[in-house]
Structures are given as structure tokens and as C-alpha cells.
C-alpha positions in Angstrom: 27.1 -112.8 -13.2 28.9 -114.3 -16.2 26.8 -114.9 -19.3 27.0 -118.3 -20.9 27.6 -118.4 -24.7 27.1 -120.9 -27.5 30.9 -121.4 -27.6 30.8 -123.2 -24.2 32.9 -120.5 -22.5 31.5 -117.7 -20.3 31.4 -114.1 -21.2 31.0 -111.1 -18.7 28.1 -108.9 -18.3 28.3 -105.3 -19.4 28.7 -104.2 -15.8 31.7 -106.6 -15.3 33.3 -105.2 -18.5 32.8 -101.7 -17.1 34.3 -102.6 -13.7 37.4 -104.2 -15.4 37.8 -101.3 -17.8 37.6 -98.8 -14.9 40.1 -100.9 -12.9 42.7 -101.0 -15.7 42.2 -97.4 -16.6 42.7 -96.4 -13.0 46.0 -98.3 -12.8 47.1 -96.9 -16.1 46.3 -93.4 -15.0 48.1 -93.9 -11.7 51.2 -95.2 -13.4 51.2 -92.3 -15.8 50.8 -89.6 -13.1 54.6 -88.8 -13.1 54.4 -88.1 -16.9 51.6 -85.5 -16.7 52.8 -82.1 -17.6 51.2 -78.8 -16.6 50.3 -76.2 -19.2 53.4 -74.5 -20.3 55.9 -77.2 -19.3 58.1 -78.4 -22.1 57.5 -81.9 -23.5 59.4 -84.8 -22.3 62.6 -85.4 -24.1 62.1 -87.9 -27.0 63.2 -91.4 -25.9 63.4 -90.4 -22.2 62.0 -92.7 -19.5 59.1 -90.4 -18.9 58.3 -90.2 -22.6 58.3 -94.0 -22.8 56.1 -94.4 -19.8 53.6 -92.0 -21.2 53.6 -93.9 -24.6 53.2 -97.3 -22.9 50.4 -96.0 -20.7 48.6 -94.4 -23.6 48.9 -97.6 -25.6 47.5 -99.7 -22.8 44.6 -97.3 -22.3 43.8 -97.4 -26.0 44.0 -101.1 -26.2 41.8 -101.6 -23.2 39.2 -99.1 -24.5 39.2 -100.8 -27.9 38.7 -104.3 -26.5 35.9 -103.1 -24.2 34.1 -101.3 -27.1 34.3 -104.5 -29.2 33.0 -106.5 -26.2 30.2 -104.1 -25.5 29.1 -104.3 -29.2 29.1 -108.1 -29.2 27.3 -108.4 -25.9 24.6 -105.9 -27.0 24.1 -107.7 -30.3 22.6 -110.6 -28.3 24.7 -113.1 -30.3 28.3 -112.7 -29.1 30.8 -114.6 -31.1 34.5 -115.1 -31.5 35.3 -111.4 -31.3 33.7 -111.2 -27.9 35.7 -114.2 -26.7 39.0 -112.9 -28.1 38.3 -109.5 -26.5 37.5 -111.0 -23.2 40.5 -113.3 -23.2 42.7 -110.3 -24.0 41.3 -108.2 -21.1 41.9 -111.1 -18.7 45.5 -111.4 -20.0 46.0 -107.8 -19.2 44.5 -108.0 -15.8 46.8 -110.9 -14.8 49.5 -108.3 -14.0 47.3 -107.1 -11.1 46.0 -110.4 -9.8 47.4 -109.7 -6.3 45.9 -106.2 -6.2 43.4 -105.9 -3.3 41.2 -103.6 -5.3 40.7 -106.1 -8.1 37.0 -107.1 -8.2 36.6 -110.4 -6.3 34.9 -112.2 -9.2 37.9 -111.8 -11.4 40.2 -114.1 -9.4 38.3 -117.2 -10.4 38.6 -116.3 -14.1 42.4 -116.0 -14.2 44.7 -118.9 -14.9 46.2 -120.7 -12.0 49.3 -118.8 -10.8 52.5 -120.7 -11.5 54.5 -121.7 -8.4 
């Protein structure tokens, strides 16, 4: 269920934020799997493809975590404001990349912008 707000737009429930966070983190982790090194393995060469993939995945993980924390705080305050809306809009922008993924929660599809033809 999406929670209505005083800004006229809808915000997610905490459970929906958690589901979206887990989905994004799962995709981030799967993409980063080739970059994971076992103990004792040398680091990836600076500037290598694997080093860049690891950096990008780490950044996406951190951005998603930050947005979700901000959104949790706003939702729990009982008076979510512009920060909640900006965080939610940002999460939806990230998730557009996976709009065709069969594991994307069904309720997300109706929140994404119409796919261009």
C-alpha cells in the first residue's frame, strides 16, 4: 500500500522501501560477484575493468542505502516532506534500469514512467 502525503504524491510504506532496497542490493551484489576477491588475492589493478565495476557497484549500494535511510527517517517521523519525495523519486529512477526484470515487485511497475517506444 502506498501512503498518501500532503504533497499530493504517494510515498511507499516501510515494507515497500525494504523490498526495493533488497532488490537493488541483490542486483548490485550479483553484478559485483566477478570483482570479489578471496583472502590473499591481490587487489584489482587500478583503473582495470574489474576495479571500475567494483567502484560503481559500491557507489550504487551506498547511494541506495543512503536514500533508503533518509526515506525511513521521514516515514517514521509521521510527517514526510520534500526529502522523502526526493529520496523516493531517486529510488524509482534507479529501478527503471530493471523495469523488465521478472523479479521486480509487481507494485513497482505502475509507479515507473511510461516506457518510451
